[in-house]
TIMI-2910 file (N, C-alpha, C, CB; in pm, 1 decimal, decimal comma, always signed):
<rs>
+----------+----------+----------+----------+----------+----------+----------+----------+----------+----------+----------+----------+------+
!      n_x !      n_y !      n_z !     ca_x !     ca_y !     ca_z !      c_x !      c_y !      c_z !     cb_x !     cb_y !     cb_z ! resn !
+----------+----------+----------+----------+----------+----------+----------+----------+----------+----------+----------+----------+------+
!  +3115,6 !  -3580,1 !  -1518,5 !  +3050,0 !  -3703,4 !  -1485,7 !  +2908,8 !  -3668,9 !  -1438,4 !  +3129,6 !  -3783,3 !  -1378,1 !  Met !
!  +2811,6 !  -3744,2 !  -1487,5 !  +2672,7 !  -3726,7 !  -1446,0 !  +2624,1 !  -3858,6 !  -1388,7 !  +2582,3 !  -3680,2 !  -1565,1 !  Val !
!  +2567,2 !  -3852,7 !  -1269,7 !  +2517,9 !  -3971,4 !  -1200,8 !  +2372,0 !  -3948,9 !  -1164,7 !  +2602,7 !  -4002,7 !  -1073,8 !  Val !
!  +2288,6 !  -4049,2 !  -1189,0 !  +2147,1 !  -4035,6 !  -1158,8 !  +2101,6 !  -4128,3 !  -1048,3 !  +2066,3 !  -4060,8 !  -1281,4 !  Gly !
!  +1983,2 !  -4099,2 !   -999,7 !  +1915,5 !  -4182,8 !   -900,6 !  +1994,1 !  -4197,3 !   -770,9 !  +1889,3 !  -4319,1 !   -958,4 !  Asp !
!  +2045,3 !  -4086,8 !   -719,9 !  +2118,5 !  -4086,4 !   -593,2 !  +2018,6 !  -4062,8 !   -480,3 !  +2231,4 !  -3977,0 !   -592,6 !  Val !
!  +2015,9 !  -4153,1 !   -383,5 !  +1925,5 !  -4142,6 !   -268,8 !  +2009,1 !  -4128,3 !   -142,6 !  +1830,8 !  -4266,7 !   -259,2 !  Val !
!  +1987,6 !  -4020,2 !    -70,2 !  +2059,0 !  -3996,9 !    +55,6 !  +1967,8 !  -4023,1 !   +175,0 !  +2113,4 !  -3852,9 !    +61,0 !  Leu !
!  +1856,0 !  -4089,7 !   +151,1 !  +1758,2 !  -4120,0 !   +255,5 !  +1773,3 !  -4264,6 !   +300,6 !  +1614,5 !  -4093,9 !   +205,2 !  Ala !
!  +1689,0 !  -4303,9 !   +391,4 !  +1676,9 !  -4438,9 !   +444,0 !  +1811,7 !  -4494,0 !   +490,5 !  +1616,9 !  -4530,4 !   +338,8 !  Gln !
!  +1852,2 !  -4612,3 !   +446,3 !  +1974,4 !  -4674,7 !   +499,9 !  +2098,6 !  -4592,4 !   +467,6 !  +1990,6 !  -4816,4 !   +444,0 !  Ser !
!  +2101,7 !  -4527,6 !   +351,4 !  +2217,0 !  -4443,5 !   +317,0 !  +2224,4 !  -4323,7 !   +411,5 !  +2208,1 !  -4395,3 !   +169,4 !  Thr !
!  +2111,7 !  -4262,4 !   +439,6 !  +2107,8 !  -4150,3 !   +532,6 !  +2152,1 !  -4189,5 !   +672,5 !  +1968,8 !  -4092,6 !   +537,8 !  Gly !
!  +2108,0 !  -4305,2 !   +716,5 !  +2150,5 !  -4353,3 !   +849,5 !  +2301,2 !  -4378,6 !   +851,6 !  +2074,3 !  -4483,0 !   +887,9 !  Arg !
!  +2355,5 !  -4431,6 !   +741,6 !  +2499,9 !  -4457,4 !   +733,7 !  +2578,1 !  -4325,8 !   +734,2 !  +2533,6 !  -4539,0 !   +606,4 !  Arg !
!  +2527,0 !  -4222,9 !   +667,2 !  +2592,2 !  -4091,3 !   +667,1 !  +2597,9 !  -4036,1 !   +808,5 !  +2517,7 !  -3992,7 !   +574,0 !  Ile !
!  +2486,5 !  -4042,6 !   +880,1 !  +2481,7 !  -3989,2 !  +1016,5 !  +2573,1 !  -4069,1 !  +1109,4 !  +2337,1 !  -3991,0 !  +1069,9 !  Ile !
!  +2577,4 !  -4201,4 !  +1093,3 !  +2658,6 !  -4286,2 !  +1181,6 !  +2807,3 !  -4281,1 !  +1148,4 !  +2610,6 !  -4429,3 !  +1173,8 !  Lys !
!  +2842,7 !  -4282,7 !  +1017,1 !  +2982,5 !  -4299,6 !   +976,5 !  +3044,9 !  -4178,7 !   +907,8 !  +2992,8 !  -4415,8 !   +886,0 !  Asn !
!  +2971,0 !  -4070,2 !   +894,7 !  +3026,7 !  -3950,0 !   +835,2 !  +2980,7 !  -3928,0 !   +692,3 !  +3175,7 !  -3955,9 !   +839,2 !  Gly !
!  +2992,4 !  -3804,3 !   +642,2 !  +2939,2 !  -3769,3 !   +510,4 !  +3007,2 !  -3837,3 !   +392,5 !  +2948,4 !  -3624,0 !   +492,0 !  Pro !
!  +3126,6 !  -3889,4 !   +412,0 !  +3192,5 !  -3958,2 !   +300,4 !  +3159,7 !  -4108,1 !   +296,1 !  +3343,3 !  -3939,2 !   +310,0 !  Asp !
!  +3079,8 !  -4157,4 !   +389,5 !  +3049,1 !  -4300,5 !   +398,6 !  +2996,1 !  -4361,9 !   +268,6 !  +2948,8 !  -4322,5 !   +507,2 !  Ala !
!  +2903,2 !  -4297,9 !   +196,8 !  +2852,8 !  -4363,3 !    +75,6 !  +2953,6 !  -4368,3 !    -39,2 !  +2729,6 !  -4292,8 !    +28,9 !  Pro !
!  +3056,7 !  -4288,8 !    -31,6 !  +3148,1 !  -4272,0 !   -145,6 !  +3283,8 !  -4338,0 !   -127,3 !  +3168,7 !  -4126,8 !   -171,8 !  Trp !
!  +3313,4 !  -4391,4 !    -12,2 !  +3449,6 !  -4439,2 !    +18,0 !  +3503,8 !  -4537,9 !    -84,7 !  +3451,7 !  -4504,0 !   +153,8 !  Arg !
!  +3423,4 !  -4631,8 !   -128,9 !  +3472,1 !  -4734,5 !   -222,0 !  +3492,5 !  -4682,0 !   -363,3 !  +3375,7 !  -4850,4 !   -225,5 !  Lys !
!  +3433,8 !  -4567,2 !   -395,6 !  +3446,0 !  -4513,3 !   -531,3 !  +3512,0 !  -4375,4 !   -533,1 !  +3308,8 !  -4505,2 !   -596,4 !  Val !
!  +3568,9 !  -4333,5 !   -421,4 !  +3627,0 !  -4199,6 !   -411,0 !  +3733,8 !  -4173,6 !   -516,9 !  +3686,5 !  -4179,8 !   -273,3 !  Ala !
!  +3821,6 !  -4268,9 !   -542,8 !  +3926,4 !  -4251,7 !   -643,2 !  +3869,1 !  -4227,4 !   -781,8 !  +4016,5 !  -4373,3 !   -645,9 !  Gly !
!  +3761,3 !  -4295,8 !   -814,1 !  +3693,9 !  -4277,4 !   -942,3 !  +3627,8 !  -4139,4 !   -949,8 !  +3589,0 !  -4388,1 !   -963,9 !  Phe !
!  +3558,1 !  -4100,3 !   -843,6 !  +3489,1 !  -3970,6 !   -841,2 !  +3588,1 !  -3854,0 !   -848,5 !  +3403,5 !  -3958,4 !   -714,1 !  Leu !
!  +3703,8 !  -3870,4 !   -787,2 !  +3804,8 !  -3763,9 !   -786,8 !  +3857,9 !  -3733,0 !   -926,4 !  +3920,1 !  -3802,3 !   -696,3 !  Asp !
!  +3840,8 !  -3823,4 !  -1020,1 !  +3889,5 !  -3802,2 !  -1156,1 !  +3798,4 !  -3711,1 !  -1238,7 !  +3904,5 !  -3935,1 !  -1225,8 !  Gln !
!  +3677,7 !  -3688,8 !  -1192,2 !  +3580,5 !  -3609,9 !  -1268,4 !  +3618,2 !  -3462,3 !  -1268,3 !  +3439,2 !  -3628,2 !  -1210,6 !  Ala !
!  +3616,6 !  -3402,4 !  -1384,9 !  +3639,3 !  -3258,2 !  -1395,6 !  +3517,0 !  -3181,3 !  -1347,1 !  +3672,8 !  -3219,1 !  -1541,0 !  Glu !
!  +3400,4 !  -3236,4 !  -1373,2 !  +3273,1 !  -3179,9 !  -1328,2 !  +3187,5 !  -3296,8 !  -1282,8 !  +3201,5 !  -3095,9 !  -1442,2 !  Leu !
!  +3126,7 !  -3285,9 !  -1166,2 !  +3048,9 !  -3395,4 !  -1109,9 !  +2908,7 !  -3345,9 !  -1079,9 !  +3115,9 !  -3452,1 !   -982,3 !  Phe !
!  +2810,8 !  -3398,8 !  -1153,1 !  +2670,5 !  -3361,9 !  -1135,9 !  +2591,9 !  -3486,2 !  -1096,3 !  +2612,3 !  -3298,2 !  -1266,0 !  Met !
!  +2495,8 !  -3467,5 !  -1004,5 !  +2410,2 !  -3579,2 !   -966,6 !  +2263,9 !  -3538,2 !   -971,3 !  +2446,7 !  -3630,2 !   -826,8 !  Ile !
!  +2179,5 !  -3636,7 !   -994,6 !  +2034,9 !  -3619,4 !   -986,6 !  +1989,3 !  -3689,2 !   -858,7 !  +1961,2 !  -3677,4 !  -1114,6 !  Asn !
!  +1940,3 !  -3610,8 !   -766,2 !  +1891,9 !  -3667,0 !   -640,2 !  +1752,2 !  -3724,9 !   -659,4 !  +1891,0 !  -3559,7 !   -528,8 !  Leu !
!  +1730,1 !  -3842,1 !   -605,6 !  +1597,5 !  -3903,8 !   -607,9 !  +1527,0 !  -3882,5 !   -474,7 !  +1607,9 !  -4054,2 !   -639,5 !  Glu !
!  +1570,2 !  -3780,8 !   -401,4 !  +1508,6 !  -3753,3 !   -271,7 !  +1518,8 !  -3604,3 !   -241,1 !  +1575,7 !  -3837,0 !   -159,4 !  Cys !
!  +1414,7 !  -3548,4 !   -180,3 !  +1430,3 !  -3413,2 !   -127,5 !  +1516,0 !  -3420,3 !     -1,3 !  +1291,3 !  -3347,5 !    -97,6 !  Pro !
!  +1585,4 !  -3311,9 !    +28,4 !  +1662,8 !  -3303,0 !   +152,4 !  +1592,4 !  -3198,9 !   +237,6 !  +1815,6 !  -3265,0 !   +126,2 !  Ile !
!  +1516,7 !  -3246,6 !   +336,0 !  +1433,8 !  -3156,0 !   +414,6 !  +1378,7 !  -3228,0 !   +536,4 !  +1319,1 !  -3099,2 !   +329,4 !  Ser !
!  +1350,0 !  -3152,0 !   +639,8 !  +1276,5 !  -3207,4 !   +753,1 !  +1134,0 !  -3152,0 !   +753,3 !  +1348,5 !  -3174,8 !   +887,1 !  Asp !
!  +1094,8 !  -3090,3 !   +642,1 !   +960,6 !  -3032,3 !   +628,5 !   +874,5 !  -3119,6 !   +537,8 !   +968,4 !  -2888,0 !   +572,5 !  Arg !
!   +745,0 !  -3095,9 !   +540,8 !   +652,6 !  -3163,4 !   +451,4 !   +600,8 !  -3293,9 !   +508,4 !   +718,5 !  -3188,8 !   +319,9 !  Gly !
!   +500,8 !  -3347,2 !   +441,4 !   +441,2 !  -3474,7 !   +479,4 !   +431,4 !  -3561,7 !   +354,8 !   +300,8 !  -3454,7 !   +545,4 !  Thr !
!   +423,1 !  -3691,3 !   +374,9 !   +411,6 !  -3784,3 !   +262,9 !   +276,1 !  -3769,3 !   +194,8 !   +431,6 !  -3929,3 !   +310,7 !  Ser !
!   +273,5 !  -3801,5 !    +64,8 !   +145,5 !  -3804,8 !     -6,2 !    +58,8 !  -3911,1 !    +58,1 !   +164,9 !  -3832,9 !   -158,9 !  Trp !
!    -70,1 !  -3886,4 !    +73,1 !   -158,9 !  -3988,7 !   +128,8 !   -153,4 !  -4117,2 !    +45,1 !   -304,1 !  -3935,9 !   +136,0 !  Pro !
!   -137,0 !  -4229,7 !   +111,4 !   -132,4 !  -4358,1 !    +43,8 !     +2,5 !  -4394,3 !    -16,2 !   -233,4 !  -4360,0 !    -62,2 !  Gly !
!   +101,4 !  -4305,5 !     -9,2 !   +233,7 !  -4332,9 !    -65,4 !   +305,5 !  -4434,6 !    +23,3 !   +317,4 !  -4201,6 !    -78,2 !  Glu !
!   +349,7 !  -4544,6 !    -36,8 !   +415,8 !  -4650,2 !    +40,2 !   +558,1 !  -4611,6 !    +80,4 !   +418,4 !  -4779,4 !    -40,3 !  Lys !
!   +632,0 !  -4548,3 !    -10,5 !   +771,5 !  -4512,7 !    +16,0 !   +788,6 !  -4361,9 !     +7,9 !   +866,6 !  -4583,4 !    -83,6 !  Tyr !
!   +859,3 !  -4306,1 !   +102,7 !   +895,1 !  -4165,2 !    +99,3 !  +1046,9 !  -4156,2 !   +111,5 !   +823,2 !  -4084,4 !   +213,6 !  Thr !
!  +1110,6 !  -4104,8 !    +10,4 !  +1256,4 !  -4094,6 !     +9,0 !  +1299,0 !  -3953,1 !    +43,7 !  +1313,1 !  -4135,4 !   -128,1 !  Leu !
!  +1277,0 !  -3912,8 !   +167,2 !  +1316,3 !  -3780,3 !   +212,6 !  +1439,8 !  -3793,0 !   +299,8 !  +1201,1 !  -3711,0 !   +289,5 !  Arg !
!  +1546,8 !  -3724,6 !   +261,8 !  +1671,4 !  -3729,4 !   +337,6 !  +1671,9 !  -3620,8 !   +444,6 !  +1792,8 !  -3713,3 !   +243,9 !  Ala !
!  +1733,3 !  -3650,3 !   +554,7 !  +1749,3 !  -3550,3 !   +660,9 !  +1848,3 !  -3443,5 !   +614,9 !  +1797,7 !  -3616,8 !   +794,0 !  Arg !
!  +1834,2 !  -3320,1 !   +662,5 !  +1925,6 !  -3213,5 !   +621,8 !  +2073,6 !  -3246,2 !   +643,4 !  +1892,0 !  -3088,6 !   +696,4 !  Pro !
!  +2106,8 !  -3322,9 !   +746,7 !  +2247,0 !  -3359,7 !   +770,7 !  +2305,1 !  -3441,0 !   +655,6 !  +2259,2 !  -3438,8 !   +900,4 !  Ala !
!  +2219,0 !  -3508,0 !   +579,6 !  +2266,5 !  -3587,4 !   +466,2 !  +2324,1 !  -3500,6 !   +354,7 !  +2153,4 !  -3672,3 !   +411,3 !  Ser !
!  +2287,5 !  -3374,0 !   +351,0 !  +2339,6 !  -3283,7 !   +247,9 !  +2491,2 !  -3271,1 !   +255,1 !  +2275,8 !  -3146,0 !   +261,4 !  Ala !
!  +2550,2 !  -3295,5 !   +370,9 !  +2695,9 !  -3288,6 !   +385,3 !  +2767,2 !  -3392,7 !   +299,4 !  +2735,0 !  -3307,3 !   +531,3 !  Asp !
!  +2694,2 !  -3495,3 !   +254,8 !  +2753,6 !  -3598,2 !   +169,2 !  +2784,0 !  -3544,9 !    +29,3 !  +2660,5 !  -3718,8 !   +159,7 !  Ala !
!  +2717,0 !  -3438,2 !    -14,0 !  +2740,4 !  -3384,4 !   -148,2 !  +2880,3 !  -3325,0 !   -162,9 !  +2636,2 !  -3278,5 !   -180,8 !  Leu !
!  +2919,6 !  -3229,5 !    -79,2 !  +3056,8 !  -3179,2 !    -93,4 !  +3161,7 !  -3284,2 !    -55,6 !  +3075,6 !  -3055,1 !     -7,2 !  Pro !
!  +3126,2 !  -3378,3 !    +32,0 !  +3221,5 !  -3484,8 !    +66,7 !  +3256,1 !  -3568,9 !    -55,4 !  +3164,2 !  -3574,7 !   +177,8 !  Ala !
!  +3162,9 !  -3580,6 !   -149,1 !  +3187,1 !  -3656,7 !   -271,8 !  +3247,8 !  -3571,4 !   -381,6 !  +3058,4 !  -3718,2 !   -321,0 !  Ala !
!  +3254,4 !  -3440,0 !   -359,3 !  +3305,6 !  -3349,9 !   -461,8 !  +3200,8 !  -3311,6 !   -564,7 !  +3422,5 !  -3412,7 !   -530,9 !  Gly !
!  +3073,4 !  -3320,9 !   -526,2 !  +2965,2 !  -3285,9 !   -617,6 !  +2969,7 !  -3136,6 !   -648,3 !  +2828,0 !  -3325,1 !   -557,9 !  Val !
!  +2963,6 !  -3104,5 !   -777,2 !  +2959,9 !  -2964,7 !   -820,3 !  +2817,1 !  -2913,7 !   -832,0 !  +3031,7 !  -2948,5 !   -953,6 !  Asp !
!  +2729,1 !  -2995,5 !   -887,8 !  +2589,6 !  -2955,8 !   -907,7 !  +2500,6 !  -3073,8 !   -872,6 !  +2564,1 !  -2908,4 !  -1054,6 !  Val !
!  +2395,7 !  -3047,2 !   -794,1 !  +2296,3 !  -3149,5 !   -762,4 !  +2159,0 !  -3092,3 !   -792,1 !  +2307,0 !  -3196,1 !   -613,4 !  Ala !
!  +2073,8 !  -3172,8 !   -852,8 !  +1937,6 !  -3126,4 !   -876,8 !  +1838,1 !  -3229,8 !   -829,5 !  +1915,8 !  -3095,5 !  -1025,0 !  Asn !
!  +1717,5 !  -3181,6 !   -802,0 !  +1607,7 !  -3270,1 !   -761,9 !  +1476,5 !  -3201,6 !   -793,6 !  +1616,0 !  -3306,5 !   -610,6 !  His !
!  +1389,0 !  -3272,3 !   -860,6 !  +1253,1 !  -3224,1 !   -879,6 !  +1169,7 !  -3286,3 !   -769,4 !  +1197,0 !  -3259,7 !  -1022,7 !  Thr !
!  +1126,4 !  -3205,0 !   -675,7 !  +1066,6 !  -3254,4 !   -552,1 !   +915,4 !  -3267,1 !   -562,5 !  +1102,3 !  -3163,1 !   -437,2 !  Ala !
!   +870,4 !  -3390,0 !   -581,8 !   +727,0 !  -3418,0 !   -577,3 !   +699,5 !  -3530,9 !   -480,1 !   +673,4 !  -3453,3 !   -717,0 !  Trp !
!   +793,0 !  -3561,7 !   -393,5 !   +777,9 !  -3675,0 !   -302,1 !   +695,8 !  -3640,7 !   -178,0 !   +914,0 !  -3725,1 !   -260,1 !  Ala !
!   +670,2 !  -3514,2 !   -153,5 !   +592,0 !  -3475,3 !    -37,2 !   +483,8 !  -3378,6 !    -78,6 !   +681,1 !  -3413,3 !    +70,8 !  Thr !
!   +376,8 !  -3375,1 !     -3,1 !   +263,7 !  -3290,4 !    -39,6 !   +288,8 !  -3142,8 !    -14,7 !   +142,2 !  -3333,2 !    +35,8 !  Ser !
!   +383,9 !  -3108,8 !    +69,8 !   +417,9 !  -2968,2 !    +92,3 !   +568,3 !  -2950,4 !    +79,5 !   +368,7 !  -2920,2 !   +231,8 !  Ser !
!   +619,6 !  -2994,2 !    -33,1 !   +763,6 !  -2993,4 !    -57,3 !   +820,1 !  -2852,2 !    -49,5 !   +794,8 !  -3054,8 !   -193,6 !  Ser !
!   +938,4 !  -2834,8 !    +12,7 !   +994,8 !  -2701,0 !    +29,1 !  +1042,4 !  -2637,6 !   -101,7 !  +1109,1 !  -2706,8 !   +125,4 !  Pro !
!  +1078,2 !  -2716,2 !   -201,3 !  +1124,4 !  -2659,9 !   -328,9 !  +1084,6 !  -2752,6 !   -442,1 !  +1278,3 !  -2637,9 !   -328,3 !  Thr !
!  +1078,5 !  -2699,8 !   -562,3 !  +1050,2 !  -2786,0 !   -676,5 !  +1179,4 !  -2829,5 !   -744,0 !   +959,3 !  -2714,3 !   -776,9 !  Ser !
!  +1281,9 !  -2747,4 !   -740,6 !  +1412,0 !  -2784,2 !   -797,8 !  +1521,2 !  -2728,3 !   -708,0 !  +1427,4 !  -2730,9 !   -944,7 !  Val !
!  +1621,5 !  -2810,2 !   -680,4 !  +1735,6 !  -2766,2 !   -600,7 !  +1859,2 !  -2775,8 !   -688,0 !  +1751,5 !  -2851,5 !   -470,2 !  Val !
!  +1938,5 !  -2670,8 !   -692,4 !  +2063,7 !  -2672,9 !   -767,2 !  +2169,1 !  -2613,0 !   -676,6 !  +2052,9 !  -2594,5 !   -903,7 !  Cys !
!  +2278,9 !  -2682,2 !   -658,2 !  +2376,3 !  -2636,5 !   -559,4 !  +2517,5 !  -2652,1 !   -612,8 !  +2360,6 !  -2713,7 !   -427,9 !  Arg !
!  +2595,4 !  -2546,4 !   -605,8 !  +2737,9 !  -2553,0 !   -637,8 !  +2809,9 !  -2578,6 !   -506,6 !  +2789,7 !  -2420,6 !   -708,6 !  Met !
!  +2894,1 !  -2680,7 !   -502,6 !  +2953,9 !  -2718,0 !   -375,5 !  +3103,9 !  -2694,4 !   -367,0 !  +2926,1 !  -2860,2 !   -348,7 !  Thr !
!  +3169,3 !  -2666,0 !   -478,9 !  +3313,3 !  -2641,6 !   -471,6 !  +3336,9 !  -2494,6 !   -439,7 !  +3383,9 !  -2681,5 !   -604,6 !  Arg !
!  +3401,1 !  -2467,0 !   -326,7 !  +3417,5 !  -2328,3 !   -285,6 !  +3502,3 !  -2244,9 !   -381,4 !  +3478,4 !  -2324,1 !   -149,9 !  Pro !
!  +3582,6 !  -2308,8 !   -465,2 !  +3669,1 !  -2230,6 !   -556,4 !  +3591,5 !  -2180,9 !   -677,9 !  +3789,1 !  -2315,6 !   -603,0 !  Ser !
!  +3470,0 !  -2230,1 !   -699,3 !  +3391,6 !  -2187,8 !   -812,8 !  +3312,6 !  -2062,3 !   -778,2 !  +3298,2 !  -2299,7 !   -858,0 !  Trp !
!  +3287,9 !  -1980,1 !   -878,0 !  +3206,7 !  -1862,4 !   -856,6 !  +3088,0 !  -1866,2 !   -951,3 !  +3289,3 !  -1733,9 !   -876,3 !  Thr !
!  +2982,0 !  -1799,8 !   -913,4 !  +2862,8 !  -1794,0 !   -997,9 !  +2891,7 !  -1706,0 !  -1119,1 !  +2740,3 !  -1739,8 !   -918,4 !  Ser !
!  +2830,0 !  -1740,8 !  -1233,7 !  +2850,8 !  -1658,6 !  -1353,9 !  +2790,3 !  -1521,1 !  -1340,0 !  +2792,3 !  -1726,9 !  -1475,3 !  Pro !
+----------+----------+----------+----------+----------+----------+----------+----------+----------+----------+----------+----------+------+
</rs>
């Protein structure tokens, strides 16, 4: 399963911190559990570093604690091309989250 445009910032990030890392996924957990492979495209960097681009109205930067929502959903691979901040910590993030998997 491939899912795009996942944002763990703003109201979703606040909900994760308040209600736990599985908060965004509770209503669809049964559906997500059926996936043999679960990949998402993040629309936000996960970092407490960097600053917003000058004049940018919206900055979708998730707090590091929001990253706990990825394994809570059973995400196997997450990617993000980070251009949302002027000093972004990475350009691409790829993460394997299932502990039973090993790198090739």
